[in-house]
Structures are given as C-alpha cells and as structure tokens.
Steps between C-alpha positions, in 0.01 A plus 500: 500500500140611562390789717314246713824317572684823578232636735488169686879477510535851637249468783610152602858623470437763767367240744773246430787748520357645821439159660839356410676812624301520824722257688820686414400862572784687666756238400843565356426293191409131510630260237260446210487126572384568857212718380375238257476224762176434686156356441287707739215728394631828364341757731513860389550824690363854478660534153252258344222596741514861382533388137172316555350828620615677183354221287169493684458876472601526132253223418213639709540850353613391152803724543672710761284657772722631780224513761387147434856369494589671828197355677571158349847515657344589836242219482756239399744608771232482768407149387859372486733729701746213550649521151817676613410863437761761585420773755394769252203358306292396806532853637386639165212252485380616843505861378300402192251311718457813713419702189815714499553476124634263237825642364830624644417379851850353516639853522378525856710193583804545275624853417451550128312172470610138486750377241478137606423225251148434631326647197740349245450152648124510430490694173519210250123492426517867397786417263289220353176691457669809356782322318410662170385838631669837527320535834719238666734740680218714634299200613799342674592822679140558610472145634828553685387819672260313725798391710817624327496860380874578491638554149732200539218277615271599214779472243582152626140391460477654153827340387395158630162533327672597175740206523197271534333673203811458283527133597138449396554659160820328389542146372882505492717671759772733381667621820642820351167596344314427823741720696477772236123507543522510879758780492280706268203442729683580825490862611703481820880513483542241778319238295666604175842455658417150619355399165821611331707305754324177402670497162840423648419300813604136528210287620727268693653781706205534736672732747568744217143466374354582841747784550406663169129413485403431861291230667321703767148613577531832315344500153824622340690220674269218393327575168838514317601168659177341376548633147861377493400157631255463213727637230794273582301178546436211262161399639230598747646283775852627433378860531311450827762282667773746407298794635459326835866402506589871515373504858345798676131562427467162332122464498439834331787475251387144428141617448599780262736276307229234480257755359733607218628150424148355513376766258777404259519119529127448562339238719661222295840626611425458871583162657165321551596385849530863611157582358350197674651603835403867486250609764172620341647435158161428343365831624801685360446327165133596495577864571770506232250374243233749612755783464582376151132506402474862618813591307364347182151650531 
C-alpha cells in the first residue's frame, strides 16, 4: 500500500463517511443495509467542509499556521454557511472576523471551552501530514484550539489524528497492538477507560457499544466509537456502515471512521461507486495529493 493510496483513502474516507452518515444524524441506529442503499450524489456537511479548510491551510502554509487556518475556516463558512454547522463555530468565526483573537474564543461561549467533536472531525489532514512526527500531538491540539480548547476536545482531536497516523504507517492490523499504541498516546483517563473497554466489547451488541463508548456530539463520546468501528471491521465499507449503524452523531462518527479506515485500506479499498458519487471528490483528491507532496518534500 503506497502513501499516495493512503492519503487519498483517508481524505475521501472523511467525505464518504460524512455524506453517508448525513441522512441518519440523530437516529437510533439504522440497519447497515438501509445505509448502503441509494444512488444520489453524496453531499457532505460541515465535517468535510472544515476538513477542506484544514487541507487548504496546511497546503498554502506548508504546515500548520493557526492564523491562516482560522481565517480559512471563516472564509469557507461565509461562502457556504449551509453545510450544517452547529451553533458554536459560526459565533467563533464572527469573533475572529471582528479581530477578537484566534484561540480560546470558545471559552466565552462554553465555560472551560468546548469539548465537542468539531475539531476531531476535521483533524485527519494533520494526522496525515505529521504521521511520522513527534510534533503530531502538539499540532493537533493547536489546530483544535481555534474552536475547541477544552482538554477533552483537544485530546479527542489528538487521539483521532494519532489513529489516522497509525493507520497510515501499518500494513497489517493487529487490534491489540493498535489499542496498546493508542492507550500509550492518550493522556486523559476518560479516553483511556474507553480504549480499555474496547477489548471486551461485542461488536454485535450495539446498545452496549454505545453505552460504553458513546455516539454523541462530545469528542469523548464519538472518537472512541470511530476507533472501535474501524478496529472491528473487515473492510472500509464495513467500518463506515457499522459506525453509522450506531446512530447518534452519524455524520461525524462516519467521517472519523472513514478517515482511519481510508488511511489503512487506501483508495483501492473504497467502493468505486461511492468515490464517483462524492461531491467535489476530484477536489478532495487533488488536495490529498498536494498534502502528500508537502509531506514528502
């Protein structure tokens, strides 16, 4: 599996997981067969839209520049505010536009900062670019602080980025080794507890999975679900469809699962009909390849 295939798989995986999950957001868990049906264009939400912003900024700056990334988010939101953004980010974007800063603005909206999954959902490009760097945690946390500065929000973004990085680096998945690496990387006890719980969960007992790991909008209730969906699947499609079948925040859990699974299985592992139907798929592919060139330079 080449890095080219893995970068393409990861970025397209975000868009596909997001788009497939979009229809089922807030559900109690659709059947996997229901999710797979349909021939319409796969239209993405703010998850992929903000991932595009991360990609565009990393490419323009040849690495992480918080100021540039923040203003890229603002510009993209103003051009396409209909992507399904939650209430927090637009308020933050307006503060940034008014020149009131770049970081920790969420603390004026949410006491202690936001611990939602909004930074984890978009962090995959950071995991790709810094997949072999000791700077990954710091870069992921810094990128998170634009909108999500709570410890649990930043940790969720960092853990998701690291899962993507691990998936890029391995050619054969050993579930226990993968979990060992994630547990060593995790610093927060909430995430460590959920990672340990994955070792004994039965994939088919979805109610138990969502009780132990979550399926909500909080980073600690969605990043673990995405990791588990990837680790217990036999293919890219199996991972994404299972993630969405857990219900709840289906577009974001689908997007994060798609990122990890795409980074592992590569573009060849994604059903071609999903790639063909993905909105702006060619643009996503081009950005993935540009990010790869920067990473290899």
